[in-house]
N, C-alpha and C positions, 0 to 999 in steps of 0.2 A: 579238046581244046587244052587239056592240062598235060598233054605228053612232052612238050619242050621242058615245062618246068620240072616234071617228074625226071626226065632224064639229065637235067641240070643238078638236081638236088642228089642224086645217085652218084653221078660223077664226083661231085663236092663231098658225100659221105666216104667216098673210096680213097679221094685225096687226102682227106684228113684223118681217115681210120689208120692209115699206114704209120704216120709218126705217133699218133697217140697210143696205139696198140702195141708198138714197140717200147714204149714208154712205160707202161704199165708197172714191170717189174724192175728193180734196180739194176744197174750194169754189173755191179759186183756179183749178182746173183747168175752164175754163166751158164750158158745152155748148153756146154759140152760136159759129157760126163766123165771126161778123163782126168778133170781137176779135183785134188784131194780137197776135202771139207776144212775148212780151218775158219775158225773163228778169233780173229784178232782183236784185241782190246789194246789201244793204243793211248797212253796217256799224254795228253797235249799240255805243254806248258802253260799255254794261255787260258785253257780251261780250268777253272777252280773247282767246278762241281762234277763228280764221277769220271767216268772213261767214255770216250767216244768208240763206238762199234764199228768196225770195217767188216762190211759184207763180203766175203769173198769164199764163194763155194759154189757146187753144182746144183742147177735147177733139177728137181726131180723128175721131170719129163721132157722127152725131146721136143725140140721146137718152140721156146719160149716166146718168140718173137710172132710166130704165126698162131699162138695161143691168146696173145694178147689182141692181135688183129681181130681174131674171131671173137673175142670178148666183146671189142667195140662194136663189130658189125651185127652182131647178135642183139646187144642191148639198144642199139640204134632202131632195128627192125622193130623189136618190141615196143619201144617207145613210139615209133611213128605210127604203128598199127593202131595203139591206144589212142595217141592223138587224134588219128584221122577218124575214129568211129566213136570216141566219146567226148571229143572237144566241140566247143562250139566257134573255134577259130575257123576262118574259110581256107586258108591255106597255111596249115601249121608244119612246121618242120622239127622233128625230135632230133637232137644231137648232144652228143657229151661235149662238155667243155674242157678246155686245157687246164682248168683250176682245179680239176679231181686229180690230176695225175700227181703232184706231190702228196696228197692225202693217200692215194693206193701206195706210192713208194714208202711213206711213213708206216702205214699200216705193215708193210713187207719187212720192213728193218723190225720193228717191235715182234713180229711173229718169228722172224728167223733167230732173233736174239734169244726169245724164250723157247722156242721149239728145235731148233736147229734146220737143218736144210732137206729135211725129209718129205714124203709126201702128206704126211700130217700136218706139216706148216702149210703144205699148198691147199689143203683142203680146209685149214683153218682160215686161212686168208681169203678164200672163195666164200666161205660164210661169213665173214667181216664184211666183204664187199657188198653181199646182198642184204646184211642186215642194216648196214649204213642205209642203203638205197631204200629199203622198207621204212626206216625211221624218218628219214626227210620226207618221203612220199605221204606217210601218215601225218606229219607234223603240218605239211601244207594242206593236205586234205581236210584236217581238223580247223586250221585257219578260215579255209573257205566256207566250210559247212557252217561255222558259227560267225560268218561274215565279219571277220576281225582282218581282212586283206589289208586295212590301212596300217596296221600295226606294222606292216613291212618298210613304212616309210621312215622308221625311226632307226633304221639300221643302214649304215653305208653301203652304196651301190656295189662296190667290189666284193664285200662280204655276203650279199645276197647272191651275187654272181657264182661266187665260189660254191655256196651250199645247194644252189638250185643245180649248178652243173655238175656237182659231185653226185 
């Protein structure tokens, strides 16, 4: 009886996974290895504090977009399995939300600005993605365990959607 719902959700995940997966890493982090790594700092006349960083260099692995899509689908599958077997919701759907894409891109800019364009930066970025997920999950688990779910009503809805979705 759940087959049509499962087929619809699977199709939805695939349709949403392509634009989300392609957007995980900034556009300036080029997937072709032929471009030379350059870290340009550009002083903008309107910015009074510091320099603005322009990300323009090679992605350390081939297939940047396919890597992002695989990351999206893997995390969605893991979330769906956990929600299906460990949740009391009848028809739960685990899905990443678009609010986490700017967070992921901001982390990318920070890591590349600090470490450069190599594989070390990519491994640091993956660690930070995982650490952020564990921290958010731990905080929400602790709130539920201590029965402090009502504290969430003090935060604006769009802030909560961004935190939970990320």
